[in-house]
mmCIF file as gemmi writes it, N, C-alpha and C atoms, coordinates in Angstrom:
data_model
loop_
_atom_site.group_PDB
_atom_site.id
_atom_site.type_symbol
_atom_site.label_atom_id
_atom_site.label_alt_id
_atom_site.label_comp_id
_atom_site.label_asym_id
_atom_site.label_entity_id
_atom_site.label_seq_id
_atom_site.pdbx_PDB_ins_code
_atom_site.Cartn_x
_atom_site.Cartn_y
_atom_site.Cartn_z
_atom_site.occupancy
_atom_site.B_iso_or_equiv
_atom_site.pdbx_formal_charge
_atom_site.auth_seq_id
_atom_site.auth_asym_id
_atom_site.pdbx_PDB_model_num
ATOM 1 N N . MET Axp A 1 ? 2.174 -1.239 -9.831 1 0 ? 1 A 1
ATOM 2 C CA . MET Axp A 1 ? 0.945 -0.179 -8.969 1 0 ? 1 A 1
ATOM 3 C C . MET Axp A 1 ? 1.877 1.152 -8.486 1 0 ? 1 A 1
ATOM 4 N N . ILE Axp A 2 ? 2.769 1.021 -7.688 1 0 ? 2 A 1
ATOM 5 C CA . ILE Axp A 2 ? 3.236 3.061 -7.589 1 0 ? 2 A 1
ATOM 6 C C . ILE Axp A 2 ? 3.811 3.062 -8.349 1 0 ? 2 A 1
ATOM 7 N N . ASP Axp A 3 ? 4.01 2.809 -9.374 1 0 ? 3 A 1
ATOM 8 C CA . ASP Axp A 3 ? 5.096 3.5 -10.43 1 0 ? 3 A 1
ATOM 9 C C . ASP Axp A 3 ? 4.05 5.161 -11.072 1 0 ? 3 A 1
ATOM 10 N N . VAL Axp A 4 ? 2.734 4.169 -10.928 1 0 ? 4 A 1
ATOM 11 C CA . VAL Axp A 4 ? 1.866 4.973 -11.993 1 0 ? 4 A 1
ATOM 12 C C . VAL Axp A 4 ? 1.764 5.978 -11.539 1 0 ? 4 A 1
ATOM 13 N N . PRO Axp A 5 ? 1.771 6.448 -10.066 1 0 ? 5 A 1
ATOM 14 C CA . PRO Axp A 5 ? 1.053 7.72 -9.581 1 0 ? 5 A 1
ATOM 15 C C . PRO Axp A 5 ? 2.384 8.06 -9.396 1 0 ? 5 A 1
ATOM 16 N N . TRP Axp A 6 ? 3.493 7.607 -9.502 1 0 ? 6 A 1
ATOM 17 C CA . TRP Axp A 6 ? 4.975 8.387 -8.261 1 0 ? 6 A 1
ATOM 18 C C . TRP Axp A 6 ? 5.159 9.028 -10.208 1 0 ? 6 A 1
ATOM 19 N N . LYS Axp A 7 ? 5.231 8.411 -11.54 1 0 ? 7 A 1
ATOM 20 C CA . LYS Axp A 7 ? 5.136 9.16 -12.53 1 0 ? 7 A 1
ATOM 21 C C . LYS Axp A 7 ? 4.52 10.246 -13.293 1 0 ? 7 A 1
ATOM 22 N N . ILE Axp A 8 ? 3.512 10.576 -12.615 1 0 ? 8 A 1
ATOM 23 C CA . ILE Axp A 8 ? 1.84 11.099 -13.019 1 0 ? 8 A 1
ATOM 24 C C . ILE Axp A 8 ? 2.889 12.029 -12.203 1 0 ? 8 A 1
ATOM 25 N N . PHE Axp A 9 ? 3.541 11.849 -11.243 1 0 ? 9 A 1
ATOM 26 C CA . PHE Axp A 9 ? 3.684 12.845 -9.618 1 0 ? 9 A 1
ATOM 27 C C . PHE Axp A 9 ? 5.212 13.654 -10.227 1 0 ? 9 A 1
ATOM 28 N N . SER Axp A 10 ? 5.967 12.677 -10.517 1 0 ? 10 A 1
ATOM 29 C CA . SER Axp A 10 ? 7.449 13.505 -10.948 1 0 ? 10 A 1
ATOM 30 C C . SER Axp A 10 ? 6.775 14.794 -12.119 1 0 ? 10 A 1
ATOM 31 N N . GLN Axp A 11 ? 6.492 13.622 -12.864 1 0 ? 11 A 1
ATOM 32 C CA . GLN Axp A 11 ? 6.337 14.765 -14.779 1 0 ? 11 A 1
ATOM 33 C C . GLN Axp A 11 ? 5.435 16.166 -14.173 1 0 ? 11 A 1
ATOM 34 N N . THR Axp A 12 ? 3.983 15.725 -14.166 1 0 ? 12 A 1
ATOM 35 C CA . THR Axp A 12 ? 3.203 16.823 -13.894 1 0 ? 12 A 1
ATOM 36 C C . THR Axp A 12 ? 3.237 18.072 -12.629 1 0 ? 12 A 1
ATOM 37 N N . GLY Axp A 13 ? 3.667 17.416 -11.233 1 0 ? 13 A 1
ATOM 38 C CA . GLY Axp A 13 ? 3.46 17.629 -9.822 1 0 ? 13 A 1
ATOM 39 C C . GLY Axp A 13 ? 2.065 17.794 -9.059 1 0 ? 13 A 1
ATOM 40 N N . ASN Axp A 14 ? 0.971 16.915 -10.013 1 0 ? 14 A 1
ATOM 41 C CA . ASN Axp A 14 ? 0.223 16.729 -9.433 1 0 ? 14 A 1
ATOM 42 C C . ASN Axp A 14 ? 0.226 16.467 -8.567 1 0 ? 14 A 1
ATOM 43 N N . ILE Axp A 15 ? -0.7 16.582 -7.026 1 0 ? 15 A 1
ATOM 44 C CA . ILE Axp A 15 ? -0.664 16.717 -5.732 1 0 ? 15 A 1
ATOM 45 C C . ILE Axp A 15 ? -1.226 15.394 -5.762 1 0 ? 15 A 1
ATOM 46 N N . GLU Axp A 16 ? -2.691 15.153 -6.56 1 0 ? 16 A 1
ATOM 47 C CA . GLU Axp A 16 ? -3.938 14.106 -6.239 1 0 ? 16 A 1
ATOM 48 C C . GLU Axp A 16 ? -2.738 12.797 -6.704 1 0 ? 16 A 1
ATOM 49 N N . ALA Axp A 17 ? -1.868 13.015 -7.553 1 0 ? 17 A 1
ATOM 50 C CA . ALA Axp A 17 ? -1.349 11.52 -8.275 1 0 ? 17 A 1
ATOM 51 C C . ALA Axp A 17 ? -0.135 11.541 -6.549 1 0 ? 17 A 1
ATOM 52 N N . TYR Axp A 18 ? 0.228 12.232 -6.452 1 0 ? 18 A 1
ATOM 53 C CA . TYR Axp A 18 ? 1.062 12.178 -5.013 1 0 ? 18 A 1
ATOM 54 C C . TYR Axp A 18 ? 0.22 11.581 -3.422 1 0 ? 18 A 1
ATOM 55 N N . LEU Axp A 19 ? -1.223 11.688 -3.827 1 0 ? 19 A 1
ATOM 56 C CA . LEU Axp A 19 ? -1.901 11.455 -2.507 1 0 ? 19 A 1
ATOM 57 C C . LEU Axp A 19 ? -1.849 10.457 -2.332 1 0 ? 19 A 1
ATOM 58 N N . TRP Axp A 20 ? -2.534 10.164 -3.922 1 0 ? 20 A 1
ATOM 59 C CA . TRP Axp A 20 ? -3.199 8.286 -4.818 1 0 ? 20 A 1
ATOM 60 C C . TRP Axp A 20 ? -1.901 7.856 -4.555 1 0 ? 20 A 1
ATOM 61 N N . MET Axp A 21 ? -0.603 7.726 -4.606 1 0 ? 21 A 1
ATOM 62 C CA . MET Axp A 21 ? 0.796 7.468 -4.715 1 0 ? 21 A 1
ATOM 63 C C . MET Axp A 21 ? 0.765 6.166 -2.964 1 0 ? 21 A 1
ATOM 64 N N . LYS Axp A 22 ? 0.493 7.682 -2.764 1 0 ? 22 A 1
ATOM 65 C CA . LYS Axp A 22 ? 0.646 7.46 -0.505 1 0 ? 22 A 1
ATOM 66 C C . LYS Axp A 22 ? -0.664 6.245 -0.253 1 0 ? 22 A 1
ATOM 67 N N . GLN Axp A 23 ? -1.706 6.427 -0.718 1 0 ? 23 A 1
ATOM 68 C CA . GLN Axp A 23 ? -2.788 5.485 -0.898 1 0 ? 23 A 1
ATOM 69 C C . GLN Axp A 23 ? -3.018 4.336 -1.029 1 0 ? 23 A 1
ATOM 70 N N . ILE Axp A 24 ? -2.05 4.024 -1.67 1 0 ? 24 A 1
ATOM 71 C CA . ILE Axp A 24 ? -1.75 2.215 -1.967 1 0 ? 24 A 1
ATOM 72 C C . ILE Axp A 24 ? -0.71 2.262 -1.512 1 0 ? 24 A 1
ATOM 73 N N . GLU Axp A 25 ? -0.186 2.715 -1.073 1 0 ? 25 A 1
ATOM 74 C CA . GLU Axp A 25 ? 1.263 1.913 -0.399 1 0 ? 25 A 1
ATOM 75 C C . GLU Axp A 25 ? 0.485 2.351 1.266 1 0 ? 25 A 1
ATOM 76 N N . GLU Axp A 26 ? -0.357 3.08 1.153 1 0 ? 26 A 1
ATOM 77 C CA . GLU Axp A 26 ? -0.705 2.596 3.373 1 0 ? 26 A 1
ATOM 78 C C . GLU Axp A 26 ? -1.729 1.452 3.338 1 0 ? 26 A 1
ATOM 79 N N . ASP Axp A 27 ? -2.387 1.463 1.837 1 0 ? 27 A 1
ATOM 80 C CA . ASP Axp A 27 ? -3.638 0.002 1.464 1 0 ? 27 A 1
ATOM 81 C C . ASP Axp A 27 ? -2.134 -0.837 1.402 1 0 ? 27 A 1
ATOM 82 N N . SER Axp A 28 ? -1.152 -1.191 1.472 1 0 ? 28 A 1
ATOM 83 C CA . SER Axp A 28 ? -0.533 -1.994 0.325 1 0 ? 28 A 1
ATOM 84 C C . SER Axp A 28 ? -0.006 -2.728 2.127 1 0 ? 28 A 1
ATOM 85 N N . THR Axp A 29 ? 0.849 -1.685 3.19 1 0 ? 29 A 1
ATOM 86 C CA . THR Axp A 29 ? 0.807 -1.826 4.651 1 0 ? 29 A 1
ATOM 87 C C . THR Axp A 29 ? -0.19 -2.512 4.988 1 0 ? 29 A 1
ATOM 88 N N . GLU Axp A 30 ? -0.829 -2.834 5.029 1 0 ? 30 A 1
ATOM 89 C CA . GLU Axp A 30 ? -2.696 -2.239 5.828 1 0 ? 30 A 1
ATOM 90 C C . GLU Axp A 30 ? -2.827 -3.973 5.178 1 0 ? 30 A 1
ATOM 91 N N . LEU Axp A 31 ? -2.434 -4.178 4.071 1 0 ? 31 A 1
ATOM 92 C CA . LEU Axp A 31 ? -2.604 -5.899 3.261 1 0 ? 31 A 1
ATOM 93 C C . LEU Axp A 31 ? -1.699 -6.369 4.599 1 0 ? 31 A 1
ATOM 94 N N . ASP Axp A 32 ? -0.107 -6.364 3.87 1 0 ? 32 A 1
ATOM 95 C CA . ASP Axp A 32 ? 0.767 -7.016 4.87 1 0 ? 32 A 1
ATOM 96 C C . ASP Axp A 32 ? 0.509 -6.879 6.295 1 0 ? 32 A 1
ATOM 97 N N . GLN Axp A 33 ? -0.148 -6.164 6.479 1 0 ? 33 A 1
ATOM 98 C CA . GLN Axp A 33 ? 0.089 -6.624 8.399 1 0 ? 33 A 1
ATOM 99 C C . GLN Axp A 33 ? -1.258 -7.376 8.359 1 0 ? 33 A 1
ATOM 100 N N . ASP Axp A 34 ? -2.551 -6.965 7.749 1 0 ? 34 A 1
ATOM 101 C CA . ASP Axp A 34 ? -3.533 -8.514 8.105 1 0 ? 34 A 1
ATOM 102 C C . ASP Axp A 34 ? -2.951 -9.564 7.372 1 0 ? 34 A 1
ATOM 103 N N . SER Axp A 35 ? -2.196 -9.462 6.87 1 0 ? 35 A 1
ATOM 104 C CA . SER Axp A 35 ? -1.481 -10.918 6.933 1 0 ? 35 A 1
ATOM 105 C C . SER Axp A 35 ? -0.71 -11.927 6.683 1 0 ? 35 A 1
ATOM 106 N N . LEU Axp A 36 ? -0.8 -11.229 7.961 1 0 ? 36 A 1
ATOM 107 C CA . LEU Axp A 36 ? 0.53 -11.312 9.247 1 0 ? 36 A 1
ATOM 108 C C . LEU Axp A 36 ? -0.172 -11.881 10.165 1 0 ? 36 A 1
ATOM 109 N N . ASP Axp A 37 ? -1.35 -11.04 11.05 1 0 ? 37 A 1
ATOM 110 C CA . ASP Axp A 37 ? -1.623 -10.57 12.144 1 0 ? 37 A 1
ATOM 111 C C . ASP Axp A 37 ? -2.525 -12.528 11.258 1 0 ? 37 A 1
ATOM 112 N N . ASN Axp A 38 ? -3.354 -12.415 10.086 1 0 ? 38 A 1
ATOM 113 C CA . ASN Axp A 38 ? -3.973 -14.144 9.907 1 0 ? 38 A 1
ATOM 114 C C . ASN Axp A 38 ? -3.108 -15.639 9.914 1 0 ? 38 A 1
ATOM 115 N N . SER Axp A 39 ? -2.025 -15.235 9.473 1 0 ? 39 A 1
ATOM 116 C CA . SER Axp A 39 ? -0.865 -16.822 9.669 1 0 ? 39 A 1
ATOM 117 C C . SER Axp A 39 ? -0.83 -16.74 11.053 1 0 ? 39 A 1
ATOM 118 N N . LEU Axp A 40 ? -0.43 -15.996 11.924 1 0 ? 40 A 1
ATOM 119 C CA . LEU Axp A 40 ? -0.514 -15.874 13.428 1 0 ? 40 A 1
ATOM 120 C C . LEU Axp A 40 ? -1.167 -16.647 14.094 1 0 ? 40 A 1
ATOM 121 N N . VAL Axp A 41 ? -2.473 -15.796 13.985 1 0 ? 41 A 1
ATOM 122 C CA . VAL Axp A 41 ? -3.833 -17.134 14.357 1 0 ? 41 A 1
ATOM 123 C C . VAL Axp A 41 ? -4.198 -18.096 13.91 1 0 ? 41 A 1
ATOM 124 N N . GLU Axp A 42 ? -4.259 -18.066 12.494 1 0 ? 42 A 1
ATOM 125 C CA . GLU Axp A 42 ? -3.729 -19.782 12.135 1 0 ? 42 A 1
ATOM 126 C C . GLU Axp A 42 ? -2.764 -20.685 12.727 1 0 ? 42 A 1
ATOM 127 N N . ASP Axp A 43 ? -1.598 -19.636 12.514 1 0 ? 43 A 1
ATOM 128 C CA . ASP Axp A 43 ? -0.643 -20.945 13.559 1 0 ? 43 A 1
ATOM 129 C C . ASP Axp A 43 ? -0.303 -21.511 15.036 1 0 ? 43 A 1
ATOM 130 N N . SER Axp A 44 ? -1.576 -20.728 16.022 1 0 ? 44 A 1
ATOM 131 C CA . SER Axp A 44 ? -1.341 -20.622 17.388 1 0 ? 44 A 1
ATOM 132 C C . SER Axp A 44 ? -2.638 -21.767 17.515 1 0 ? 44 A 1
ATOM 133 N N . HIS Axp A 45 ? -3.924 -21.715 16.819 1 0 ? 45 A 1
ATOM 134 C CA . HIS Axp A 45 ? -4.816 -22.939 16.44 1 0 ? 45 A 1
ATOM 135 C C . HIS Axp A 45 ? -4.172 -24.174 16.237 1 0 ? 45 A 1
ATOM 136 N N . TYR Axp A 46 ? -2.661 -24.204 15.97 1 0 ? 46 A 1
ATOM 137 C CA . TYR Axp A 46 ? -2.344 -26.247 16.453 1 0 ? 46 A 1
ATOM 138 C C . TYR Axp A 46 ? -1.851 -26.681 17.806 1 0 ? 46 A 1
């Protein structure tokens, strides 16, 4: 998914595309962290 905003930014220099890409990266990192946190909580119930 991150390829689309990067291609737009690299071809046009559009700062909105760059910010969109950074938002996708941030959201992805948050989702990964949430998944890790949830799996740790589930494991602790055993």
